[in-house]
C-alpha positions, 0 to 999 in steps of 0.5 A: 648778255648773249649767254645769260640774257641779263646783268645782275651786278656790275662792280665799277673798280676803275682807279689810278692814283698818280699822287703829286702835289698840286703845285707840280701842275701835272695836268695830264695826270689830272686828266687821266684820273678824271677820265679813269676814276670818274668817266670810267665809272660813268661809262660802266653805269651807262653800259648796264643801266638800260638793261637793269632798268628793263629787268627792273632789278640790278646792283651797281657797286662802285669802288671809291676810297677812304680818300673820298672821305678824308682828303690826303694832302699834299699829294692826293688832292685830285685823287681825293676829288675823284673818289669824292665824286664816286661817293656823290655819283653813287648816292645820286644813283641810289636816290634815282634808282631805288624805286626801280629795284636797282641797288647801289653800293659804295665800297671805300677801301683803305690800303689794299695790296694792289698795283695802285701805289705804282701809278705815281710818276714820281719815284719818291712818291712811289717809295713812300707809298710802298712803305705805307702799303706794307700794312695793306690788306689782301684784295680778297678782303674787298671781294668778301665785302662786295659778296656780302653786299650782293648776297643780301635779300632784294629788299636790303641795300648795303649803301656803304662799306668802309674797309681798311687795315686795322693799323691804318689811321684814316 
């Protein structure tokens, strides 16, 4: 704000994925996922929303997941719930803010080459994820989708983008 005097875009890309079956009762991991995947996004919105409202312009981009569309179980139930929350929050924001000229976009990536598969506390799960993520697309694929949404004219809102490897089933 000090340098440019405005905030045009925020990309809320908070997420951890410590996958484990519900029966493992990894309550502390559930709490961390909720704190990072949901509250992290909310805190990001809280940081920029008053400024965007004052500017009467802005763009909030929230990174969800294909797991917010389709539940992967056993194992990713809580992660899927947090990413479903991102979907609901993004649509709610869109409905609340469109009249203030603030755009909201949700990007739901599939397997992307990041450190996300390493966030499980169980080695067997990490190994399975490493195998699954061999098909992962590069992170710049997501960056290009975000740039596409940002580059649209002010009267155009890209509400949702689902982007995944061609080889990924879900």
